[in-house]
C-alpha positions as CSV (number, residue, x, y, z in Angstrom):
1,M,-15.8,2.0,-13.0
2,G,-12.9,4.6,-12.9
3,L,-11.2,3.2,-9.9
4,F,-7.4,3.2,-9.8
5,A,-5.4,0.4,-8.3
6,V,-1.7,0.1,-7.1
7,T,0.3,-2.9,-6.1
8,V,3.6,-2.8,-4.5
9,E,6.1,-5.7,-3.8
10,F,8.7,-5.2,-1.1
11,T,11.6,-7.5,-0.4
12,L,13.0,-6.4,3.0
13,Q,16.4,-6.4,4.7
14,P,16.9,-9.5,6.8
15,G,15.3,-9.0,10.2
16,A,13.4,-5.8,9.2
17,M,9.8,-7.3,9.0
18,A,8.7,-6.1,12.5
19,A,9.8,-2.6,12.0
20,F,8.6,-2.4,8.4
21,R,5.1,-3.8,9.4
22,K,4.7,-1.2,12.0
23,L,5.4,1.6,9.5
24,I,3.3,0.1,6.7
25,D,0.4,-0.8,9.0
26,N,0.3,2.8,10.2
27,N,0.4,4.0,6.6
28,A,-2.5,1.8,5.6
29,R,-4.7,2.7,8.6
30,G,-3.9,6.3,8.1
31,S,-4.8,6.2,4.4
32,C,-8.2,4.6,5.0
33,A,-9.0,6.8,8.0
34,A,-7.8,10.2,6.6
35,E,-8.2,10.0,2.8
36,P,-11.7,10.0,1.3
37,G,-10.2,8.9,-2.0
38,C,-8.6,5.8,-0.6
39,Q,-11.1,2.9,-0.8
40,R,-8.8,0.0,0.2
41,F,-5.3,-0.4,1.5
42,D,-4.4,-4.1,2.1
43,V,-1.1,-5.2,3.5
44,L,-0.3,-9.0,2.6
45,A,2.4,-11.1,3.9
46,P,3.1,-14.1,1.6
47,E,3.0,-17.5,3.3
48,N,6.4,-19.0,4.2
49,S,8.2,-15.6,3.6
50,I,10.0,-13.8,6.3
51,D,11.1,-10.9,4.1
52,Q,8.3,-10.1,1.6
53,V,5.3,-7.7,1.8
54,F,2.7,-7.1,-0.9
55,L,0.4,-4.1,-1.0
56,Y,-3.0,-3.8,-2.7
57,E,-4.4,-0.4,-2.8
58,I,-7.6,1.2,-4.5
59,Y,-8.2,4.8,-5.0
60,D,-11.1,6.7,-6.5
61,N,-8.8,7.9,-9.3
62,R,-5.1,8.8,-9.9
63,A,-5.6,12.3,-8.4
64,A,-6.6,10.6,-5.1
65,F,-3.5,8.4,-5.2
66,N,-1.4,11.5,-6.0
67,A,-2.9,13.2,-2.9
68,H,-2.0,10.0,-0.9
69,L,1.7,10.6,-1.8
70,K,1.6,14.0,-0.3
71,T,0.2,13.1,3.1
72,P,2.1,13.2,6.4
73,H,1.6,9.4,7.2
74,Y,2.9,8.5,3.7
75,D,5.9,10.7,4.2
76,V,6.8,9.1,7.5
77,F,6.5,5.6,6.0
78,N,8.4,6.4,2.9
79,R,11.3,8.1,4.8
80,E,11.6,5.6,7.7
81,S,11.0,2.4,5.6
82,A,13.6,3.2,2.9
83,P,16.6,1.7,4.8
84,L,14.6,-1.5,5.6
85,V,13.8,-2.2,1.9
86,L,16.1,-4.1,-0.6
87,V,13.7,-4.2,-3.5
88,K,10.6,-2.2,-4.2
89,K,8.4,-2.9,-7.3
90,A,5.3,-0.9,-7.9
91,A,2.6,-1.1,-10.6
92,V,-0.5,0.9,-11.4
93,Y,-3.8,-0.3,-12.9
94,D,-7.3,0.8,-13.9
95,L,-9.8,-1.4,-11.9
96,A,-11.5,-3.4,-14.8
97,C,-13.8,-5.6,-12.8
98,E,-14.5,-5.7,-9.1
99,G,-15.3,-9.2,-7.9
100,S,-16.0,-8.5,-4.3
101,R,-19.3,-9.3,-2.5
102,A,-19.8,-5.5,-2.0
103,A,-19.7,-5.1,-5.8
104,K,-23.1,-4.7,-7.4
């Protein structure tokens, strides 16, 4: 399949969710709108958590993800969200099997 996936788990400073969500939602929308290699960028908020956010991103390949890291919308997110974050854990994957309805 060749697709490249990224997950990121954030634990936020107390009271930072609203500001963080504004930044990450803008980054997600900008990624999908302006980056042809970004296939998916989901922002998930775990139930019963007021300080955690989980990202699930799919790119055409690692080069598309590396291009994402150089975009203006990512730069704004990365710089402005840093003081809002206590812990950030990222992992990268090759998409082994797509189980969506869109997959053929």
